[in-house]
C-alpha positions as CSV (number, residue, x, y, z in Angstrom):
1,M,0.0,0.0,0.0
2,L,1.1,3.6,-0.6
3,T,1.3,5.8,2.4
4,K,2.4,9.1,0.8
5,R,1.6,11.2,-2.2
6,L,2.8,10.0,-5.5
7,P,4.8,12.3,-7.8
8,K,2.6,13.7,-10.6
9,S,4.3,11.6,-13.3
10,Q,3.7,8.4,-11.4
11,N,0.1,9.3,-10.7
12,L,-0.5,9.9,-14.4
13,K,1.0,6.5,-15.2
14,L,-1.4,4.9,-12.7
15,K,-4.3,6.7,-14.3
16,S,-3.2,5.4,-17.7
17,L,-3.2,1.8,-16.4
18,L,-6.8,2.2,-15.1
19,T,-8.1,3.7,-18.3
20,N,-6.6,0.8,-20.2
21,N,-8.6,-1.8,-18.2
22,Y,-5.8,-2.9,-15.8
23,N,-6.8,-3.9,-12.3
24,L,-4.8,-2.8,-9.3
25,I,-4.6,-5.2,-6.3
26,S,-3.5,-4.8,-2.8
27,S,-0.1,-6.0,-1.7
28,N,-1.6,-8.7,0.5
29,R,-3.6,-10.1,-2.3
30,L,-0.5,-10.0,-4.6
31,L,1.4,-12.1,-2.0
32,L,-1.5,-14.5,-1.8
33,Y,-1.6,-14.8,-5.5
34,I,2.2,-15.5,-5.7
35,F,1.9,-18.0,-2.9
36,S,-0.9,-19.8,-4.8
37,L,1.2,-20.0,-7.9
38,F,4.1,-21.3,-5.9
39,I,2.0,-24.1,-4.6
40,A,0.4,-24.8,-8.0
41,V,3.8,-25.1,-9.6
42,N,5.2,-27.3,-6.9
43,L,2.2,-29.6,-6.9
44,A,2.4,-29.9,-10.7
45,L,6.1,-30.8,-10.5
46,A,5.4,-33.2,-7.7
47,R,2.6,-34.9,-9.6
48,F,4.8,-35.1,-12.7
49,G,7.3,-37.0,-10.7
50,Q,4.7,-38.8,-8.7
51,A,3.2,-40.3,-11.8
52,D,6.4,-42.3,-12.3
53,I,6.8,-43.0,-8.5
54,N,3.3,-44.3,-8.2
55,Q,4.2,-47.1,-10.7
56,K,7.1,-48.2,-8.5
57,R,7.2,-50.5,-5.5
58,Q,8.2,-48.5,-2.3
59,V,10.7,-50.2,-0.1
60,I,11.9,-49.1,3.4
61,I,15.0,-50.6,4.8
62,S,14.6,-50.5,8.6
63,F,16.8,-51.6,11.6
64,D,15.6,-52.0,15.1
65,D,17.5,-51.5,18.4
66,G,20.7,-49.9,17.0
67,Y,23.1,-52.9,17.2
68,Y,26.8,-52.2,16.5
69,S,26.7,-54.8,13.7
70,I,24.6,-52.4,11.7
71,Y,27.3,-49.8,11.8
72,K,30.1,-52.4,11.2
73,Y,28.5,-54.4,8.4
74,A,25.3,-52.9,7.1
75,Y,26.4,-49.3,6.9
76,P,29.3,-49.8,4.4
77,I,26.9,-51.7,2.1
78,L,24.2,-49.0,2.3
79,K,26.9,-46.4,1.7
80,K,28.3,-48.3,-1.3
81,Y,24.9,-48.3,-3.0
82,D,23.7,-44.9,-1.6
83,V,20.5,-46.4,0.0
84,P,18.4,-44.6,2.6
85,S,17.1,-46.4,5.7
86,T,15.3,-45.9,9.0
87,L,17.2,-46.6,12.2
88,A,15.1,-47.2,15.3
89,L,17.3,-46.5,18.4
90,I,16.9,-47.3,22.1
91,A,17.7,-43.8,23.3
92,S,19.3,-44.6,26.6
93,Y,21.8,-46.9,25.0
94,L,23.4,-44.0,23.1
95,K,26.3,-43.2,25.3
96,D,29.7,-42.0,24.0
97,G,32.5,-44.0,25.4
98,K,30.2,-46.7,26.7
99,P,32.4,-49.9,27.4
100,R,31.6,-52.5,24.7
101,D,33.0,-55.8,23.5
102,F,33.0,-55.1,19.7
103,A,33.3,-58.8,19.0
104,R,29.9,-59.4,20.5
105,P,26.9,-58.8,18.1
106,L,24.7,-57.6,21.0
107,S,26.8,-54.4,21.4
108,F,25.1,-51.2,20.5
109,M,26.1,-48.2,18.5
110,N,27.2,-45.0,20.3
111,T,26.2,-41.5,19.3
112,G,29.3,-40.8,17.2
113,E,28.8,-43.9,15.1
114,V,25.2,-42.9,14.5
115,R,26.2,-39.4,13.5
116,Q,28.7,-40.7,11.1
117,M,25.9,-42.7,9.4
118,T,23.5,-39.7,9.3
119,D,26.2,-37.4,8.0
120,N,26.9,-39.6,5.0
121,L,23.6,-41.2,4.1
122,D,19.9,-40.4,4.1
123,I,19.1,-42.1,7.4
124,E,16.0,-41.4,9.5
125,I,16.4,-41.8,13.2
126,A,13.3,-43.2,14.8
127,S,12.6,-43.7,18.5
128,H,12.5,-47.3,19.9
129,S,11.7,-45.9,23.4
130,M,14.2,-45.1,26.2
131,T,14.8,-48.5,27.7
132,H,13.0,-51.0,25.4
133,Q,10.3,-52.2,27.9
134,D,6.9,-53.5,26.9
135,L,5.0,-50.3,27.1
136,T,1.7,-52.0,27.4
137,K,2.7,-53.2,30.8
138,L,3.7,-49.7,32.1
139,D,1.4,-47.2,33.8
140,M,0.7,-43.9,32.1
141,K,3.7,-42.1,33.7
142,G,6.1,-44.9,32.6
143,R,4.7,-44.8,29.1
144,Q,5.0,-41.1,28.8
145,Y,8.6,-41.2,30.0
146,E,9.5,-43.8,27.3
147,L,7.7,-41.8,24.6
148,A,8.6,-38.2,25.5
149,Q,12.1,-38.6,26.9
150,S,13.3,-40.7,24.0
151,K,12.0,-38.2,21.5
152,K,13.5,-35.2,23.4
153,L,16.9,-36.9,23.6
154,L,17.0,-38.0,19.9
155,D,15.8,-34.6,18.8
156,S,18.6,-33.0,20.8
157,L,21.4,-35.4,19.8
158,F,20.7,-35.4,16.1
159,N,19.2,-31.9,15.6
160,Q,15.9,-33.3,14.2
161,T,12.2,-33.7,14.8
162,T,11.6,-37.4,15.4
163,V,8.7,-38.5,13.3
164,T,8.5,-42.3,13.9
165,F,8.0,-44.3,17.0
166,V,8.7,-48.1,16.9
167,Y,6.9,-50.0,19.6
168,P,9.2,-52.3,21.7
169,Y,8.4,-55.9,20.8
170,G,5.7,-54.5,18.5
171,R,3.2,-54.5,21.3
172,T,0.7,-51.7,21.6
173,D,-2.9,-50.9,22.6
174,A,-5.4,-48.1,21.9
175,Q,-4.2,-46.1,24.9
176,L,-0.6,-46.3,23.9
177,I,-1.4,-45.3,20.3
178,D,-3.3,-42.2,21.7
179,S,-0.2,-41.4,23.8
180,T,2.1,-41.8,20.8
181,K,0.0,-39.3,18.8
182,A,-0.2,-36.9,21.8
183,T,3.6,-36.9,22.2
184,G,4.0,-35.6,18.7
185,Y,4.9,-38.7,16.7
186,Q,3.4,-38.8,13.2
187,L,4.0,-42.5,12.6
188,G,3.9,-45.7,14.8
189,R,5.5,-48.9,13.5
190,S,4.5,-52.3,14.7
191,T,5.9,-55.8,14.1
192,R,2.8,-57.3,12.6
193,W,3.1,-58.5,9.1
194,G,1.3,-56.8,6.2
195,E,1.4,-53.8,3.8
196,P,1.5,-50.2,5.1
197,N,-1.4,-47.9,4.2
198,L,-1.1,-44.5,5.9
199,W,-4.7,-43.7,4.8
200,V,-6.0,-46.6,6.9
201,D,-3.7,-46.6,9.9
202,R,-0.4,-44.7,10.3
203,Y,0.1,-45.7,13.9
204,Q,0.3,-49.5,13.4
205,I,2.5,-49.7,10.3
206,P,3.2,-53.4,9.5
207,I,6.4,-54.9,8.3
208,K,8.1,-57.9,6.7
209,E,10.7,-59.2,9.1
210,V,13.9,-60.5,7.4
211,R,15.3,-63.5,9.3
212,A,18.3,-65.8,8.9
213,L,16.6,-68.2,6.5
214,T,14.9,-65.5,4.4
215,T,16.2,-65.5,0.9
216,P,16.6,-62.4,-1.3
217,A,14.3,-64.1,-3.8
218,E,11.6,-64.4,-1.2
219,I,12.0,-60.7,-0.3
220,M,11.8,-59.6,-4.0
221,S,8.7,-61.7,-4.5
222,H,7.0,-60.0,-1.6
223,I,8.0,-56.6,-2.9
224,R,6.6,-57.4,-6.3
225,H,3.2,-58.3,-4.8
226,H,2.9,-55.2,-2.5
227,K,2.8,-51.5,-3.3
228,T,4.8,-50.7,-0.1
229,T,7.1,-52.9,2.0
230,V,8.9,-52.2,5.2
231,L,11.8,-54.6,5.6
232,L,12.8,-55.1,9.2
233,F,16.3,-56.2,10.1
234,H,17.9,-56.6,13.5
235,R,21.6,-57.6,13.1
236,I,23.7,-58.0,10.0
237,L,26.7,-60.4,10.5
238,P,29.1,-62.5,8.3
239,Q,28.0,-65.7,10.0
240,P,24.5,-65.5,11.5
241,A,24.0,-67.6,14.6
242,H,20.5,-66.5,15.6
243,F,17.2,-66.4,13.7
244,T,17.0,-62.6,13.8
245,E,20.4,-62.2,12.2
246,Y,21.0,-61.8,8.5
247,S,24.2,-62.6,6.6
248,T,26.3,-59.8,5.2
249,E,26.5,-61.5,1.8
250,K,22.8,-61.9,1.4
251,F,22.2,-58.3,2.6
252,D,24.7,-57.0,0.0
253,N,23.0,-59.1,-2.7
254,L,19.6,-57.8,-1.7
255,I,20.6,-54.1,-1.6
256,R,22.3,-54.4,-4.9
257,A,19.2,-56.0,-6.5
258,L,16.9,-53.3,-5.0
259,K,19.2,-50.4,-6.1
260,S,19.4,-51.7,-9.7
261,D,15.6,-52.4,-10.0
262,N,14.1,-49.3,-11.7
263,Q,10.7,-50.4,-10.5
264,V,11.7,-49.9,-6.9
265,Q,11.8,-46.7,-4.9
266,L,13.9,-46.8,-1.8
267,L,13.0,-44.4,1.0
268,T,12.6,-43.9,4.7
269,L,9.4,-44.0,6.8
270,K,9.7,-40.3,7.2
271,D,9.8,-40.0,3.4
272,L,6.7,-42.2,3.2
273,Y,4.9,-39.8,5.6
274,Q,5.9,-36.7,3.7
275,Q,4.6,-38.2,0.4
276,W,1.4,-39.1,2.1
277,W,1.0,-35.6,3.4
278,Q,1.6,-34.1,-0.1
279,E,-1.2,-36.4,-1.3
280,I,-3.5,-35.0,1.4
281,M,-2.6,-31.4,0.4
282,A,-3.2,-32.0,-3.3
283,K,-6.5,-33.7,-2.6
284,H,-7.7,-30.9,-0.3
285,L,-6.7,-28.1,-2.7
286,Q,-8.3,-29.9,-5.6
287,E,-11.6,-30.6,-3.7
288,H,-11.9,-27.0,-2.6
289,G,-10.7,-25.4,-5.8
290,W,-8.4,-23.1,-3.9
291,L,-5.9,-22.6,-6.6
292,T,-8.5,-21.4,-9.1
293,N,-10.5,-19.3,-6.6
294,P,-11.6,-16.2,-8.6
295,I,-11.4,-14.0,-5.5
296,L,-7.7,-13.7,-6.2
297,F,-8.4,-11.9,-9.4
298,Q,-11.4,-9.8,-8.6
299,K,-11.3,-6.1,-9.1
300,I,-10.3,-4.1,-6.0
301,D,-12.0,-1.0,-4.7
302,I,-9.0,1.3,-5.2
303,D,-10.2,4.0,-2.8
304,Q,-10.6,1.6,0.1
305,T,-7.2,0.0,-0.4
306,R,-5.6,3.4,-1.0
307,T,-3.5,1.9,-3.7
308,F,-4.5,4.7,-5.9
309,N,-6.3,8.0,-5.3
310,P,-7.5,9.8,-8.5
311,G,-7.5,13.1,-6.6
312,L,-3.7,13.1,-6.2
313,G,-1.8,15.3,-8.6
314,Q,-4.8,17.2,-9.9
């Protein structure tokens, strides 16, 4: 808006615009118009890319607990193929300088090792609680501590906003889901088997657990028959000795196959949430016709906005 008299020459130019059927609009409406165009262009570009993405199978590589073997054996493979992943950490286990026997697969990563991973790869850090207790057996105070304190610690350590909570042992109930939402998590991941659908339930996201005897061929078959797959790993080792451990060789073969398959999109759970949110926004704007709302282009009462005063300069 103009707050002082215009020079006569500029005033005459404005008069000329009006007599030639130009409309003058307020600065606020101009900003709104620019903002709407910005959204329209970004949605168009997103949909252009989304058309190709929607034909692909979405795969999330996820690791529970934060075992040192993930840093030692899985991380170099993920880095070699530049593959994103979601890492669910037990927050209280992240202590720099914590004494560990690195030969034991049950050792956990420390903060420095996790930071090295996040600095070099697209890795989402999710909360797997503070102490990995069965939260369904805790009282409300205990549940809130596990949910809120782990989020606060991870947010602080990794300069992030933690989006995903992974239920310890996959166990949850209606009250725990409500608490997860209230604490600020946008996603909750379980250990039940199935295909994720955020439109149906984003606080009980199912998985396909990969165990010692699971073959890459079995995994690829599952991916081909599901739009979205969350692959859950616990420990990656050269010589697995437990049913939740997966061999380094098979993991390398799997990641290489996924990376080379142009029908597969590799992403994190956070990425999945962000794509879903974009779909919600696009759907909402389309249903309400916000981007084509004619109010943005209606003629403005010039005297009321004081954008132009025909009395000036006479």
